[in-house]
Every structure is written in C-alpha cells, then in structure tokens.
C-alpha positions in Angstrom: 0.1 0.2 0.2 1.8 3.3 -0.4 2.3 5.7 2.3 1.3 8.8 2.4 4.3 12.1 1.4 2.6 15.3 1.3 1.1 15.0 -2.0 -2.5 15.0 -3.8 -4.6 12.1 -3.8 -7.6 11.4 -4.3 -8.1 7.5 -2.1 -10.7 7.4 0.1 -10.1 6.1 4.1 -12.1 4.7 7.3 -11.1 6.9 10.1 -11.2 4.4 13.8 -13.7 6.5 16.5 -12.0 5.9 20.0 -14.2 7.2 22.6 -16.0 9.6 20.0 -13.0 10.8 18.9 -10.6 11.0 15.0 -8.2 8.0 15.6 -5.8 6.4 12.6 -7.0 7.2 9.7 -7.3 3.3 7.1 -6.2 3.8 3.1 -8.8 2.2 0.9 -7.0 0.2 -1.3 -9.1 1.4 -4.5 -8.1 -1.5 -6.4 -8.8 -4.4 -4.4 -10.3 -5.9 -0.9 -10.3 -3.7 1.8 -11.4 -6.1 4.3 -12.2 -5.3 7.9 -12.2 -8.7 10.7 -9.7 -10.1 13.5 -8.2 -11.9 11.5 -3.9 -10.6 10.0 -4.1 -9.8 7.0 -7.1 -7.7 7.0 -7.4 -4.0 6.7 -6.7 -3.1 10.0 -7.4 -6.7 12.5 -9.3 -5.4 15.7 -9.3 -6.9 19.2 -12.8 -7.1 18.8 -14.5 -10.5 20.2 -17.6 -9.6 18.4 -15.7 -8.5 15.2 -15.8 -12.9 13.0 -12.3 -13.0 11.7 -14.0 -12.1 8.3 -16.7 -9.6 9.3 -16.8 -7.1 6.4 -15.6 -5.4 3.0 -15.8 -2.0 1.1 -14.6 -2.1 -2.4 -14.7 0.1 -5.1 -16.8 -0.7 -7.1 -16.5 -0.3 -11.4 -18.8 3.5 -11.5 -16.9 4.6 -9.0 -18.9 4.6 -5.5 -17.0 3.0 -2.7 -19.6 -0.1 -1.0 -19.5 -1.8 1.9 -20.7 -5.1 1.4 -21.5 -8.0 4.5 -19.2 -12.0 4.3 -22.1 -13.7 6.3 -20.7 -12.0 9.6 -22.0 -13.7 13.2 -23.2 -9.9 14.5 -23.8 -8.0 11.5 -23.1 -5.3 9.6 -24.3 -1.7 11.0 -24.2 1.7 8.2 -25.0 4.6 9.6 -27.3 2.9 12.1 -28.2 0.4 9.9 -27.8 -3.2 9.8 -26.8 -3.8 5.9 -25.6 -7.0 3.8 -24.7 -3.6 1.6 -24.5 -0.4 1.4 -22.9 2.8 -0.5 -20.3 4.4 1.3 -20.6 8.3 1.2 -18.6 10.5 2.9 -19.6 10.7 6.6 -20.8 7.6 6.6 -20.4 5.5 10.1 -19.7 1.7 10.1 -19.9 -0.6 12.9 -18.0 -3.1 12.3 -18.8 -5.4 16.3 -18.6 -2.7 18.5 -16.1 -1.1 16.9 -16.5 2.2 14.2 -15.4 4.4 11.8 -16.0 6.8 9.7 -15.9 6.8 6.1 -14.0 10.4 4.3 -14.1 10.3 0.9 -11.5 11.8 -0.2 -8.2 13.0 1.7 -6.9 15.5 -0.5 -2.8 16.1 1.2 -0.6 19.7 0.5 2.8 18.8 -0.8 5.2 22.9 0.3 6.2 24.2 -2.8 10.0 23.4 -1.6 11.1 21.8 1.5 12.6 24.4 3.5 17.0 24.6 4.3 17.1 22.9 1.1 16.3 19.2 2.8 13.8 17.2 1.2 10.9 15.4 2.2 10.6 11.8 2.9 8.0 11.1 3.8 4.9 13.6 5.4 0.9 13.9 5.8 -1.8 14.0 9.0 -0.6 12.0 12.1 -4.4 10.1 11.4 -3.1 8.8 8.3 0.3 7.7 8.7 -0.3 6.2 12.2 -3.1 4.0 10.2 -0.4 3.3 7.8 2.4 2.4 10.1 -0.2 -0.6 12.3 -2.1 -1.6 9.1 2.1 -2.4 8.4 2.7 -3.8 10.9 -0.2 -6.1 10.5 0.4 -7.0 7.4 4.2 -8.1 8.5 3.0 -9.4 11.5 5.6 -7.3 13.2 4.7 -8.4 16.8 7.5 -5.5 18.3 4.9 -2.5 16.6 1.7 -3.4 18.9 4.6 -3.8 22.2 6.5 -0.7 22.0 2.8 0.7 21.4 1.1 -0.5 24.3 4.8 0.3 27.2 4.3 3.8 25.2 0.0 3.7 25.9 1.4 2.0 30.3 3.9 4.6 30.9 1.9 8.5 29.5 -0.9 7.4 31.5 1.1 6.7 34.2 1.9 10.7 34.2 1.2 13.2 37.2 0.6 16.2 35.2 1.3 18.3 31.5 5.0 17.9 32.8 5.7 14.6 33.7 3.9 13.6 29.7 6.4 16.7 28.2 8.8 14.4 29.9 8.0 10.7 29.7 7.3 11.6 25.7 10.7 12.5 25.6 11.8 10.1 27.6 10.4 7.0 25.3 11.1 8.7 21.6 14.5 8.7 23.0 14.5 5.4 24.6 12.5 3.3 21.6 14.4 5.9 19.1 17.8 5.9 17.0 17.0 10.4 16.7 19.7 12.0 18.8 18.0 14.9 19.5 13.9 16.0 20.8 12.4 18.9 21.4 9.0 19.3 22.4 7.3 22.7 21.4 4.3 24.3 22.6 2.3 26.5 20.2 1.1 30.5 21.4 -2.5 32.4 19.3 -0.2 33.8 16.5 1.2 29.9 15.8 4.2 30.6 16.6 6.8 27.8 18.9 7.6 27.5 22.3 10.3 25.4 23.5 9.5 23.3 26.1 12.6 21.4 26.8 14.2 20.5 24.2 16.9 17.5 24.8 20.2 18.1 25.3 19.0 21.3 26.4 21.9 22.9 23.3 20.1 21.2 20.9 19.0 23.5 18.5 16.3 21.2 16.6 13.9 23.6 18.2 15.2 26.6 16.0 15.4 23.9 12.9 12.0 23.0 13.2 11.5 26.1 13.2 13.2 27.2 9.9 12.1 24.0 8.6 8.7 21.7 9.5 7.1 24.7 11.1 4.4 25.1 8.9 3.3 21.6 8.4 2.9 21.0 11.9 0.8 24.0 12.4 -1.5 23.4 9.4 -2.0 19.8 10.5 0.5 17.9 8.7 3.8 15.1 10.3 7.2 15.7 8.0 10.5 14.2 7.8 12.6 15.9 6.3 15.7 14.6 5.1 19.4 16.4 6.2 20.4 18.6 3.5 23.1 18.4 1.5 25.7 20.1 3.3 25.6 18.3 6.6 23.1 18.1 9.3 20.9 15.7 10.9 17.2 14.8 9.6 14.0 16.4 11.4 11.0 15.3 12.1 8.0 16.9 13.1 4.8 15.9 14.3 2.1 17.5 15.0 0.0 16.8 19.0 -4.4 18.0 18.2 -6.8 18.3 20.0 -10.3 18.9 19.1 -8.6 19.6 16.1 -6.4 22.3 17.5 -2.8 22.8 17.5 -1.7 22.6 21.0 2.0 20.7 20.5 4.9 19.4 18.3 7.1 16.7 18.9 10.8 16.3 16.9 13.1 14.3 16.7 16.8 15.2 15.0 19.8 13.1 13.8 20.1 9.6 11.5 15.9 8.8 11.7 14.4 5.3 10.7 11.0 5.2 9.2 10.3 2.8 12.3 10.9 6.2 14.4 9.3 8.4 12.2 6.2 5.7 13.1 6.6 5.8 16.9 7.1 9.0 16.9 3.1 9.5 15.2 2.2 7.5 17.1 3.9 9.1 20.4 2.1 12.3 19.6 -1.1 11.0 19.0 -0.3 9.3 22.6 1.0 12.4 24.2 -1.9 14.5 23.1 -4.6 11.9 25.0 -2.5 11.6 28.0 -2.7 15.8 28.2 -6.0 15.7 27.7 -6.0 13.3 31.1 -4.3 15.3 33.1 -6.6 18.1 32.8 -10.0 16.4 33.0 -8.4 15.2 36.4 -6.7 17.5 39.6 -3.0 17.6 39.8 -1.9 18.7 42.5 1.6 21.1 43.0 3.8 22.5 40.2 2.3 19.5 38.3 -0.5 21.2 37.6 1.2 23.8 35.4 0.8 24.1 32.3 3.4 22.1 29.7 4.4 26.0 28.2 6.5 26.7 30.1 10.1 26.4 30.1 11.7 23.5 32.2 14.5 24.4 33.4 17.3 22.6 33.0 19.1 21.6 35.3 15.5 19.3 35.9 15.9 18.1 31.5 20.3 17.2 32.7 18.9 15.2 35.9 15.2 12.7 34.3 18.3 12.3 30.5 21.2 11.6 32.7 21.8 7.8 30.8 19.2 8.4 29.2 20.8 9.5 25.2 23.8 7.9 24.1 27.4 9.1 25.2 29.7 10.6 23.4 32.8 10.3 22.0 34.3 12.1 25.2 32.5 11.0 27.6 33.5 6.8 26.9 37.1 8.2 26.4 36.9 8.6 30.2 35.4 5.6 31.1 38.0 4.2 30.4 39.8 6.3 32.4 41.9 7.7 29.1 43.4 5.3 27.8 43.7 2.2 26.1 45.4 0.2 29.1 41.0 -0.1 30.9 40.6 -2.1 27.9 40.3 -6.1 27.1 43.8 -6.5 25.8 45.3 -5.4 28.7 42.7 -6.6 31.9 45.7 -8.4 34.1 43.0 -9.5 36.8 40.5 -11.9 36.7 38.2 -11.4 39.7 35.4 -11.4 38.0 33.4 -7.5 38.6 37.2 -6.5 37.3 36.1 -8.2 33.7 33.0 -7.4 34.0 32.8 -3.7 34.2 36.1 -3.5 30.9 33.1 -6.0 29.2 31.1 -2.9 30.2 33.3 0.1 29.2 33.9 -2.2 25.5 30.5 -2.7 24.8 29.6 0.9 25.1 33.2 1.8 22.9 32.4 -0.8 20.4 28.7 0.6 20.5 29.7 4.4 20.8 28.3 5.4 23.7 24.5 4.4 23.4 23.9 2.6 26.9 20.9 1.1 25.4 22.6 -0.7 21.9 25.8 -2.2 24.4 22.6 -3.1 26.8 21.9 -5.8 23.8 25.9 -6.2 22.9 25.9 -7.7 26.6 23.1 -9.8 26.6 22.1 -7.8 29.7 18.8 -5.7 30.0 19.4 -1.4 30.2 18.8 -1.1 33.8 21.2 -4.4 34.5 24.2 -2.1 32.9 23.3 1.4 34.4 23.1 -0.1 37.8 26.9 -2.2 36.7 28.0 1.4 35.8 26.6 2.3 39.6 28.1 -0.8 41.1 32.0 0.1 38.5 31.6 3.5 40.1 31.7 4.6 36.4 29.6 8.4 35.4 29.1 10.4 31.9 30.8 12.5 33.5 34.1 9.6 34.0 35.0 7.1 36.6 34.4 9.0 40.3 36.9 9.9 42.4 37.8 7.5 45.2 36.8 8.6 48.5 
C-alpha cells in the first residue's frame, strides 16, 4: 500500500473512532478488497470479540462508488445505525463492525509544500492520522510483534504521568529510548502559531531552531513531516503535531539519523501524548505538576531526568575508559569477575559509540542492569568517580 507523502490524492479512508474522537486513518486500496475483521492480513486487525475473522469488505465498483458488504458475519455489519448486507458509502458514513466504529472519508486531499525549506528533501509526510494508520496496517501485514508492544509500553507510561510536565518528560524519554534519534524537543504553539520551546534534549540542542526554520509551517497546519539532512551537513528532522479537537496544541520533534520505524513511533507517541494531556486536564493535579507544559522547563531538571538516557559521546566513553588503553580488554591482568565485567561494560560502550541501550543488547543484559553496573563500578558520564 502506498504511504502518505505530502502529495495530492483522492484516496478514500476509514477513520477509526476512539472514545468518540477520530483516531488512525486507514487508506483504502481502490483496486482490491479492503477486509475488516479479526484475522491477520485484513485492512486492520480488530481486537474485537464481537467481530468475525472476516467480517466485512469495502470495495470500489466500476462506477467509482465505494460499497460496504457484509461477509456473513455472526453479529452483522452496521451502516449509519442500520444493519446491512450491502450499502453505499458516502462522505461521513459511520461503519460499525462488532463494537468498533469507523467514519468513511471519501477524499483525503494532501498538501505538497512548494519547496522543502533549508534545502531538505521531504522523506515522508501527511496528517498524523494517515501516517499512523499506514504504520499499523504495515505492522499487521508484516506480523511485526514489536510494534504493538512498543505502543503498549508507551501507553502505560504516559497514562501514569502525574501531570502535563510529566507527560512532556515521559514522551521525550520514550522517544529517546525507542528511536535512533539523538536530539528531541517539545514545542508548544502560542495563539499566533509561533513555537515556544518547553523542553529540548540535550538542553543546548539547536533542534527547536531547525524545526522552526523548516517544518514548523507543516506542523501548525496539522501535518507531520520527516525531512532529510541538507546536502552540506546536518541531521534529519522529524516534526509531528499534537492535535486535540482540531486544535494544534504542541509538536514533538526529533533530529538525527531517523529511520522509518522512528518516524512511525514519533507519530504514535504524539497521538498518545495528546490523549495523556487531555486526561491530565480532566483530573485534578496538585502542586507543580498542575503547571501547564507551556512553561519552559529548568535546564537542571532536564539534565537530571535524561542523564544516561541518550547515547554517551566519544569523550564520555574515553573518560569511562580512564583516558587510555590501559583499561581495555587486551590489557586486562585481573581475574576478578567484577574487573572483567567493568571492562566488558566499557568495551561494549566503546563498540556501540556510547549507546547504553545498544551496549546492553550487545552484553545480553537489560539497559537497567547496565545502568546499575555502571553505578556499581563507579562509572558516570563524567568518568570514573574519584576515590572517597
């Protein structure tokens, strides 16, 4: 299935309704049957016990009309509140399969920017709903088990956020943990559509300025964009708006060597973060956490929260090694297990360019375990701790 790319299109879609609000949009293939049901390989695999494995199909006929056909389901297929065996879909039609509802959108015109700002090429783009639907459909088609687990973990952690600021921190932590990007930012939108930097990681990152100069107009128009690095130098940039009730309230941005799965995850994180913010506003919060995320976060808070989350720099790894090869595996002369484990940790960090998550994978341990070992061995981002 072709992916959204900020280009004009008349492709129809089914928009999943979540608690009465629009969720991911699933583009419909005009030349094939778009099956709805619980089976893998359908347009969207429904986690709905009242849906049949192959429940209904949406197809486009020779006259260009979209038709909904029930496939002999046990609980029936409903169109605009009426049970049907066959019906014609028009703009805004509501389709119910089991307990799951979709809204049919007959057209989905997309915008193509005249020029990618800053000499950057548009890799992917579109509305977050389109992009999220494509990502979920691809994960279903490819039987990608890691994708739903990432979303599940992200959803749980965001639901546990104590307030708006915690939503910001948690969203950026998840982006840092699950993607290959190296810089992240949360930008709020003021009444005139201008960006306000709430949190940038690392704090001195120039990512907010790069986003403002390149992808910001797309973001405030409700479109996510992934821009490739320019011809001279620099990082890829991804910017995804957080929308609620049609209003763009913030944007999640990342910079670095961005992959397709990274962009997909950023899109889904933005959707989850918007829902988490709405949840925080619907329940009472006390103390500092009641503050709106529009207040810029203190740099010391950012550094304390994200210490060890991002990849260590080459200088950091050099400091961990004690500044020379004497701490390398080849020069090891001790048979004490703790000494070897320390050297293995340092060597794993060196081989992975300072990435704690990758080093933990290389060692066959969890990231949390590696963090504990670094602590036990007296290793910090500033090098070995001085003897007390």
